[in-house]
C-alpha positions as CSV (number, residue, x, y, z in Angstrom):
1,X,-89.5,-42.2,-34.6
2,X,-86.4,-43.0,-36.6
3,X,-86.7,-42.5,-40.3
4,X,-86.7,-45.3,-42.9
5,X,-84.1,-44.2,-45.9
6,X,-83.4,-45.5,-49.5
7,X,-80.3,-43.4,-50.3
8,X,-79.0,-44.2,-53.8
9,X,-75.3,-43.9,-54.4
10,X,-74.4,-43.7,-58.0
11,X,-70.6,-43.9,-57.8
12,X,-68.6,-43.1,-60.7
13,X,-71.6,-43.2,-62.9
14,X,-73.8,-41.2,-65.0
15,X,-72.7,-38.2,-67.1
16,X,-74.8,-35.0,-66.9
17,X,-77.4,-35.9,-69.4
18,X,-78.0,-39.6,-67.8
19,X,-77.9,-37.8,-64.4
20,X,-80.7,-35.6,-65.2
21,X,-82.5,-38.0,-67.0
22,X,-82.2,-40.5,-63.9
23,X,-83.3,-38.1,-61.4
24,X,-86.0,-36.8,-63.5
25,X,-87.6,-40.1,-63.6
26,X,-87.1,-40.9,-59.8
27,X,-88.5,-37.6,-58.8
28,X,-91.6,-38.2,-61.2
29,X,-92.1,-42.0,-59.8
30,X,-91.5,-40.7,-55.9
31,X,-93.9,-37.9,-56.4
32,X,-96.8,-40.8,-57.1
33,X,-95.8,-42.5,-54.0
34,X,-97.1,-41.6,-50.2
35,X,-93.8,-41.5,-48.0
36,X,-95.2,-40.8,-44.5
37,X,-91.8,-42.0,-42.6
38,X,-89.2,-42.5,-45.8
39,X,-86.7,-40.7,-47.3
40,X,-85.2,-40.8,-50.6
41,X,-81.7,-39.8,-51.3
42,X,-79.5,-39.9,-54.2
43,X,-75.6,-39.4,-54.5
44,X,-74.3,-38.5,-58.0
45,X,-70.8,-37.7,-58.8
46,X,-69.4,-34.2,-57.9
47,X,-69.5,-32.7,-61.3
48,X,-73.4,-33.4,-61.5
49,X,-74.0,-32.5,-58.0
50,X,-75.3,-28.9,-58.4
51,X,-77.4,-30.0,-61.3
52,X,-79.1,-33.0,-59.6
53,X,-79.4,-30.6,-56.1
54,X,-81.3,-27.9,-58.4
55,X,-83.6,-30.4,-60.0
56,X,-84.6,-31.8,-56.7
57,X,-85.4,-28.6,-54.9
58,X,-89.1,-28.6,-53.7
59,X,-89.6,-32.6,-54.1
60,X,-89.5,-35.7,-51.9
61,X,-86.0,-36.6,-53.3
62,X,-83.0,-35.3,-51.5
63,X,-79.2,-35.4,-52.6
64,X,-75.8,-36.0,-51.1
65,X,-72.4,-35.9,-52.0
66,X,-70.4,-39.3,-52.0
67,X,-67.4,-37.8,-50.0
68,X,-65.5,-34.7,-48.7
69,X,-62.4,-33.5,-47.3
70,X,-61.6,-32.8,-43.9
71,X,-60.1,-29.4,-44.6
72,X,-61.7,-26.2,-44.6
73,X,-59.7,-24.7,-47.8
74,X,-56.2,-25.3,-48.8
75,X,-53.7,-27.3,-51.4
76,X,-55.6,-30.3,-51.6
77,X,-55.9,-30.8,-55.4
78,X,-59.4,-32.4,-56.9
79,X,-60.8,-32.3,-53.2
80,X,-64.1,-30.6,-52.2
81,X,-64.6,-29.1,-48.7
82,X,-68.2,-29.2,-46.6
83,X,-68.5,-25.2,-47.1
84,X,-68.4,-26.1,-51.1
85,X,-70.9,-28.7,-50.8
86,X,-73.2,-26.4,-48.9
87,X,-72.7,-23.6,-51.4
88,X,-74.5,-25.8,-53.9
89,X,-77.2,-26.6,-51.4
90,X,-75.9,-30.5,-50.6
91,X,-76.0,-30.7,-46.6
92,X,-75.6,-34.4,-46.4
93,X,-72.3,-36.6,-47.2
94,X,-71.6,-40.2,-47.1
95,X,-68.1,-40.8,-45.6
96,X,-66.2,-44.0,-45.0
97,X,-67.5,-46.0,-48.0
98,X,-65.7,-49.3,-48.4
99,X,-64.3,-48.2,-51.5
100,X,-62.9,-45.1,-50.0
101,X,-61.2,-47.1,-47.5
102,X,-59.8,-49.6,-49.8
103,X,-58.9,-47.6,-52.9
104,X,-58.1,-44.3,-51.3
105,X,-56.6,-45.2,-47.9
106,X,-58.9,-43.6,-45.6
107,X,-58.5,-44.9,-42.2
108,X,-60.6,-44.4,-39.2
109,X,-58.4,-41.4,-37.9
110,X,-59.2,-39.8,-41.2
111,X,-62.8,-40.7,-41.1
112,X,-62.9,-39.1,-37.6
113,X,-61.4,-35.9,-39.0
114,X,-64.1,-36.0,-41.9
115,X,-67.0,-36.5,-39.7
116,X,-66.1,-33.5,-37.4
117,X,-65.5,-31.0,-40.4
118,X,-69.3,-32.2,-41.5
119,X,-70.8,-31.7,-38.2
120,X,-69.1,-28.3,-37.5
121,X,-70.9,-27.3,-40.8
122,X,-74.2,-28.5,-40.0
123,X,-74.1,-31.2,-42.2
124,X,-75.7,-34.8,-41.9
125,X,-73.3,-37.7,-42.4
126,X,-74.1,-41.1,-43.6
127,X,-71.2,-43.2,-41.9
128,X,-70.4,-46.1,-43.9
129,X,-68.6,-49.2,-42.2
130,X,-68.4,-53.2,-42.4
131,X,-66.1,-56.3,-42.6
132,X,-64.4,-58.0,-45.4
133,X,-64.9,-61.7,-46.2
134,X,-61.8,-62.6,-44.4
135,X,-63.3,-61.1,-41.2
136,X,-66.4,-62.6,-41.7
137,X,-65.0,-66.1,-42.3
138,X,-62.6,-65.7,-39.2
139,X,-65.4,-64.6,-36.8
140,X,-64.3,-61.3,-36.3
141,X,-67.1,-59.0,-38.1
142,X,-68.3,-58.0,-34.8
143,X,-64.8,-56.9,-33.6
144,X,-64.5,-55.1,-36.8
145,X,-67.4,-53.3,-36.9
146,X,-67.3,-52.0,-33.5
147,X,-63.8,-50.8,-33.8
148,X,-64.7,-48.7,-37.0
149,X,-67.8,-47.4,-35.1
150,X,-65.8,-46.5,-32.0
151,X,-62.9,-45.1,-33.5
152,X,-64.6,-42.6,-36.1
153,X,-67.5,-41.6,-34.1
154,X,-67.6,-42.3,-30.4
155,X,-65.7,-39.2,-29.6
156,X,-68.7,-37.2,-30.5
157,X,-71.1,-35.7,-27.9
158,X,-74.8,-37.5,-27.7
159,X,-76.3,-34.4,-29.1
160,X,-74.1,-34.9,-32.6
161,X,-75.9,-38.2,-33.1
162,X,-79.0,-36.7,-34.2
163,X,-76.7,-35.5,-37.6
164,X,-75.5,-39.4,-37.9
165,X,-77.2,-42.1,-40.1
166,X,-75.2,-45.5,-39.9
167,X,-74.7,-47.7,-43.1
168,X,-73.6,-51.2,-42.5
169,X,-71.9,-52.7,-45.6
170,X,-70.8,-56.1,-45.4
171,X,-67.9,-55.6,-47.9
172,X,-68.0,-58.9,-49.2
173,X,-71.5,-58.4,-50.3
174,X,-70.9,-55.2,-52.5
175,X,-70.8,-55.7,-56.0
176,X,-70.7,-59.6,-55.9
177,X,-74.1,-60.5,-56.4
178,X,-73.8,-62.1,-52.6
179,X,-76.0,-60.4,-50.0
180,X,-76.0,-61.3,-46.1
181,X,-79.2,-63.0,-45.2
182,X,-81.8,-61.0,-43.7
183,X,-81.1,-63.0,-40.7
184,X,-77.3,-62.0,-40.6
185,X,-78.1,-58.2,-41.3
186,X,-80.5,-58.0,-38.4
187,X,-78.1,-59.8,-36.4
188,X,-75.1,-57.0,-37.1
189,X,-77.9,-54.2,-37.2
190,X,-79.0,-55.0,-33.6
191,X,-75.6,-55.4,-32.2
192,X,-74.7,-51.9,-33.6
193,X,-77.6,-50.3,-31.6
194,X,-76.5,-52.3,-28.6
195,X,-72.9,-50.6,-28.7
196,X,-74.5,-47.3,-28.8
197,X,-76.8,-47.9,-26.1
198,X,-73.9,-49.1,-24.1
199,X,-71.9,-45.8,-25.1
200,X,-74.7,-43.6,-24.8
201,X,-78.0,-44.4,-23.9
202,X,-81.1,-46.5,-25.2
203,X,-82.7,-43.4,-26.8
204,X,-79.9,-42.4,-29.2
205,X,-79.7,-46.0,-30.2
206,X,-83.3,-46.2,-30.7
207,X,-83.6,-43.0,-32.7
208,X,-80.4,-43.7,-35.4
209,X,-81.2,-45.0,-38.6
210,X,-79.2,-47.9,-39.6
211,X,-79.1,-48.9,-43.4
212,X,-77.9,-51.8,-44.9
213,X,-75.8,-51.6,-48.3
214,X,-74.7,-54.8,-50.0
215,X,-76.5,-56.1,-53.0
216,X,-80.0,-55.1,-52.4
217,X,-82.2,-55.5,-55.4
218,X,-86.0,-55.4,-55.5
219,X,-86.2,-59.2,-55.0
220,X,-84.7,-59.3,-51.8
221,X,-85.4,-55.7,-50.2
222,X,-88.5,-56.3,-48.5
223,X,-87.3,-59.5,-46.8
224,X,-84.2,-57.3,-45.7
225,X,-86.2,-54.2,-44.5
226,X,-88.6,-56.0,-42.7
227,X,-86.2,-56.5,-40.1
228,X,-87.0,-54.4,-37.0
229,X,-83.2,-53.0,-36.9
230,X,-82.8,-52.4,-40.6
231,X,-84.2,-49.0,-41.5
232,X,-83.4,-48.9,-45.3
233,X,-80.6,-49.3,-47.6
234,X,-77.4,-47.6,-49.2
235,X,-77.8,-48.8,-52.7
236,X,-75.3,-49.1,-55.5
237,X,-76.3,-50.9,-58.5
238,X,-80.0,-50.9,-58.3
239,X,-80.0,-47.1,-57.7
240,X,-79.1,-46.6,-61.5
241,X,-82.5,-47.8,-62.7
242,X,-85.5,-45.8,-61.7
243,X,-87.8,-48.5,-61.7
244,X,-85.8,-50.5,-59.3
245,X,-85.1,-47.4,-57.0
246,X,-88.7,-47.0,-56.6
247,X,-89.4,-50.9,-55.9
248,X,-86.7,-50.4,-53.3
249,X,-88.6,-47.3,-52.0
250,X,-91.9,-49.1,-52.0
251,X,-90.3,-52.3,-50.2
252,X,-91.5,-50.7,-46.8
């Protein structure tokens, strides 16, 4: 049975004190809930990763990194490797976020290398993908999404998929206040499951968690998460408020 997941991407927000305060509140609130099949993940900035990871040990809250480099080591100023993340007890990483693609030029080929590096180091990957507004308006959104998934993930052996979480981000709905309708989210998530079935098999497709990422708020989360192929969300702005974030966790 695939997991329901609410993952908070804090992006470039929160200094150390703010990060410790936020995760403390989240841990306290999550502790009072009964989570049977739901994972709660937070992704702070690199400089606060170790401190937040240490605070979540033994709790129901997990920690992920927002990115990592594909190389094991070397002259890559400002970058962080999989081994470095593991050394501070972080074993989940977000890869392919639309902001990494847009602002830092990450291509499908680069992301395939990053995915390989993460899996080789026995890490779990939250893999992001999604179309921009122009693609949606021109009717190319299915084609774009299929291409991003195929180019970065379809070289993997079937066994690797137990370490993959997918996160569909309609880029036009990130930070804009716009949100794909529940019907649009379900339509895309079902399409994603189908192409995985076609490439691998139905068992893999039915067991991979597919998250929706695009202006999810307490007001719309329940309607979006209630769709049969939507397994939770990769959350941006609402993840920076403990009450809002817990409301999303409770939306299931």
